[in-house]
N, C-alpha and C positions, 0 to 999 in steps of 0.2 A: 507426571503423566499417569503413574500408577494410581495415585489417589483419585485423579479425575476418572480413570477407567473404572474404578470401584464405585464411584458415585454415579456414573453415567447410566441411564436406563438401558436395559438389555437390547431394546430395539435399535438403539443408537450405537451399540458396540461394533457392529459391522463397519460403520463409518470410520472408526479408529484404525481398522486394519488395512484400509486401502488409501491410495493417494487421493486427496481431495481435489476435485475439479469443479470450480464454481459453475461453469456452464452446464455440466451434467446434473449437478444438484439443483440448479434453478429449473431445469427442464423437468426433473422428477417432482418438484414442488409446484409446477405450473406457474413459475415466475420468470419465464423466458423474456418477456417484454421488459420487465423491471431490470433483469440482468443486462440486457442489451443496452438499455438506457444508461445504467450506472457504468457499464464497461466503456461505452463511448464517451461519457462525460469524464471519467477519470483518465482515459486515454488522452483526451484533449488537454487535460491539465498536465499530465506527465510529459507530453510531447510538445509543450509550449516552447516557443523559442525565446531566447533573451531579447531579441529585437522587439518582440511583442510587448515586453515590459517597458522598454525605453523609448518607444515612439508614440506619436499621437494616433497612429494607425494600428491600434491594438487588435489582436485576434481574440483576446479574452476580456470578459467583463471585469470591473474593479474587484468584485468579490472573488472571482476566480484568480485574479492576480494575487490577492491577499493570501489565498490558500497556497498558491504556488510559492510565494515568498516565505510562508511559514515552513513549507517543505524544505526549501533551500536552507533556512535557518537551522532546522533540526538536523539536516544532513551535514552542515558545517560543524555543528557541535559534535556529531558522531565522528567526523573526520578528526577533529581535535582530540577527542578521547582515544581513538585508535592510535593516533600519532604519539600521544603521551605514553600509552602502554608499550608501543614499540620502542620508544626512546628508553623507557625503564628496562626493557629486556636487553637492549644493547648495552646500557650502562652496567647491568648486573653481570 
């Protein structure tokens, strides 16, 4: 973070000191419509139900299901990594 702070332009330094809020920054940049679209799209992906993946009456498009399945895959790998680290801590 220190190296990034030194590299970061002075006008951007204030962004480092405060909590980042995507909606606030999108509004300041005049990108509220884009933010709302991306927020609703990612929300739809994140709140998909398992039933939507396993039935013919899907709520998501095939490309959206693929994105959701990749998210599940990465999450499972993360869980396995965390479990291995915890196991190592317990064994030590």
